Each structure stands twice: as structure tokens, then as C-alpha cells.
N, C-alpha and C positions, 0 to 999 in steps of 0.2 A: 894444645896438647890433647892427648887421648883421655877423655873423661867418660867414655862409654866402656865400662869394664865391670866384671863381676865383683872385683875388689879394687877400690881406688883410695889412695891417700893423697891429699892435696895440701900444699904449704903455700900460703900467700903472706906477704908482709908489705910494709908501706914506707920503705926507705931504700937507699942505694947500697946497703950492706950486702955482702955476699954470704947468704945462708945456704947450707947444703943439706938436702934431704937424703937420709940413709935408711936402708932396710937390711936387717939380717934376717934371712928367710931360707926356706928350703931350696931356693935357687942359688944361694950364696949371698955375699955382701954386694948389695946394689947401691951405687953412688955415682958421682960424676965421672969417675974413671972406668967404671964397669956398669954401664947403663942397662945392658942385657935386653934392650928393646922394651924395658919396663919403665925406666925413668925417661921422661920426655925431653927436658932441657935442663941445663945448668944456668939459671938466671943470675945476672949481675957478676958473672965471672969475666975475667979479662977486661976488655975495653967496653963492653955493653953494660950500661947502668940505667936502670929505670926505677921509679918509685912505686911501681905496681907489678912487681915480679910474682910469678907463680911457677911452682914445680909440681909435677904429678907423678905418682907411681900408679901404673895401670896394669893390673893382673887380669888378663882375659879369662883364663881358666886356672885359678889359683890352686897350687898343690896343697895338700893337707900338711899341717905342721905349725910351728911357732913362727910368728912374724914380730920382730922387734923393730920399731920405728923410732928414729931420733933425728935431731937437727943439730948440725955443727955450725957455729958462727965462724966462718972461715976468715972473713975480713970485715971489720967494723969501719964504716966510712962516715957515718953520721951520728951525731949525738943530739938528743933533745933535752932541753932543760924544762923543769917544772913538772 
């Protein structure tokens, strides 16, 4: 993904769960359905499952304003005990 940006938010996790990175921003709601050229990929969605997923929000020239970032656990696929 694009990691060279003036403002970047990255999410990485270590199982096959489907987590979704969201941003409420001056651009609108950025997420897997509305990537707006800012969210690079929607990892572990559908049939592709990896234990090393990463999602990035890359704002090349970020607009002034409030940025709210959150993560939604869309689908839990694995559980760890202990």
C-alpha cells in the first residue's frame, strides 16, 4: 500500500479476522465501500485470508479539519486461548 503520505494511518493485526479501518474526515466517511483513493485495501474480506494483514489510509495533502479513526471487527474467524 501507499505508505508515503503527509498523513498515514496503518492497521495491522495477526490473525484471519476481518477488521475494517474507518475514517470520518473532511473527505467524508472512508472505509471498504468508499475508499476514495485513500484506503489502499480491505484485507481478509471475502475469500482472501492472511495472518499478516495490513490496511493503510494515506492522505497525500490532508485537508484541515477533524479526523476520527476507528476499527470495526467485521468478522471474527479465530480465537486464542490464554
